[in-house]
N, C-alpha and C positions, 0 to 999 in steps of 0.2 A: 162423324168424328168430333173431337172436342175442340173448343176454341183455345188457342194458346194461352197459357197462364203466365203472367209476368214473373220473371225470376226463375223459371225453369226452362230447360231446353225442350224444343219440340221433339216428339217421339214419333218416328216413322216405322210402321210395321211392314217389313218387306215380304208380305204375304197377302193373298186374297182369301185365305182359309177362314171360314166362319167359325171353325172350332178354335183356332188360335185367338181370334178376336173375342170369343166368348170366355176363354180362359183368362185373358187379360182383364176382361170386365169382372170376372169372379174375384180377381185380386185387387179390384178397385182402380184399375188403370185403363184409361181410354186414349188410344193413340191419336195424334193430330192428323195423321194421314196414312192411307194404305197405299203401298207401292209394290205390287207383286214383281218379283225379280225372276225373269226367265233365264235359266242357265242350262247347260248340258249336264244332266245328272247321271251319265254313264259311269259306272265304276271303272277305275283304272285297273290294269292287269295286276292281279294279286292283291288288290287293295282290301284291307280288313273292313268289316262292317262299321266298327267304331270310328275308324279313320275316315271312312266315307261320310258318315253323318256329320262329323265335325267339319270336314272340308267343304261340304255342300252348304252348310249353314254360313260359314265364313265367306264363301264365294257369293252367296245371295246378298249378304250384307254389303260386301264390297261393290257389287254391281249396282245396288240401289244407291249407294253413296256416290257413285259416278254420275248417276242421273241427277241426283240432288245438287251436285256441284253447279248445275246450270239453272237452278231454281233459287232465286234470291230469297223467296219467302221462307223456305225451309232449310236453306244453307246453314250449316252450323248445328244441325240437330243430331239426335242419336238415331241410329238405324238398328232395329232389332230383327233378326232372322232366325229361322230354325229349319231343321230337316230331320225326318224320322226314317230309320232304316230297320227293317225286320229281317232277322237272320236265324237260320238253323245251322248251328256250328259256324263255319266260315261262308256258308252259302247265303248269298243276299237274295231275298225275295223281291219280285218286281212290285210296281204300283199298277196293277192290271187295268187295262181298258177293255179287254176281251173276256168273254165268259170262260173260255178254255183256260186262260191264264189264271183266272180267279179260282177255278175248280182245282187246278194243279196246286195252288197255294193251300187251299183248304185240305186237300188230300195229304199234303206234306205235314201240315200242322196238327192233323187229327191225332189225338191221343198222346201227344208228345210235348216236350218243353221247347221253347224257343226264347230268343232275346230280342228286345226292342231297344234300339239306341237312338236317342234324340239329341242332336247337337244344337246348341244355342250360341248365337254370335251377336255381339254388340259392337257397332262401329261408331266412332266419334268423328268430329270434323277434321281431326288431324289425319284420318285415314287408318289409325291403329284399330285393329280388330281383336277383341277379347272373346274367348270361347269357353264354354262349359259343355260337359257331356253327362247325360243321365242314362244309366243302363238299368233296364227292368227285365226280370225273368217271369215268363208266363208259361202255364201249361193248359192246354185245351183238353176237354173231354174227348173221348172217341166219338167222332161225328158219324151219325147214321146217314144213309142215303137221303132220307127225308130232310135231315138237318141241312145237308149240302144243297139239295135242290131248292129248298125253301129260301135259303140265304142267297143263293145265286139269283133267284127270282125277285128278291127284294131290291136288287141293284145297289145296295149299300156299299158294296165292295169296290165299286168303280173308282179308280184313282187313289185308293188307299194303300199304304205300305203293307205288304203281306196279304192284301186282298180282304181286309176286314177293318171294321171300325168298332173298337171296344166300347165306346160310349153308346152304341146302338144295339141292334139285335145280337151281335156277336158277343156281347157281354154275357150272354147265357151259356157260352161255350167255355168260359174261363173257370178252371178248377182252382188255380192258384196264381197269385200275382205277388211278386216280391220286388219292391222298388217303388218307383213313382208312377202312380196312375195317370197324373196329368201329362207325364212324358209320353205315355202310350197314346193318349188322345192327340198329342201334337206339340205341347209346350210345357216343359217342366217348370212349375211356378217357383219352386225353391231356388233353382239355379238362375232363373230369369230375374227374379227380384234381387238376387245377390249381385248380378252383373249391373243392373240399373242403379242400385244403391252405391256400388263402387264408383260409378260415374257421376255421383251427386244428384241423381234423379230422386225427387221426393216420393218414394214408393207408398208412403202412408197418407199422402195428402187427400186422397179421395175417400178414406175410410170413414170419416165423420159424417159424410153425406149419403151413406148407404141406405139409411132408413127413410 
């Protein structure tokens, strides 16, 4: 993590995801601390996918902020959180941990379109949480039995929304993508930097040291 820079608020990423950390680095931003926030991600009865993604991101940010309130070193910082939901229509796909779950996701996604919703939340010391939502439409090719078996064997699907990781082997399944690629990976950079800039965070400060 980075050393705090005088004149800017500390940035805490409420996630342990290496993908989200890498995306922030791509944008020239290094958080001061990682703080994965464990919450119940069960959808509420009748909850829409887009509503779920936004709610979970906000709850993760709020949870991390609660923990930070007991930490004088990082108290007063900004907390960034995100959550990704994959859906076919109103049907929300799981983040599978079992092969059978992942196989069911791939079967459902094969040869058809689906949507990926990624909610981003930024919480300040006051406790106020601002959110943004990115919606991306994707269509997979028709997956052969060999495609499915090989992908399941890779293990890449484990814990990923919808049972796939677009930045990995599953990128070969994508016929069409309309929207934010970084949102499908796990953190929409346009929306994220907009939230940070809105809170006075110097989003361009690290750009001159990239080379």
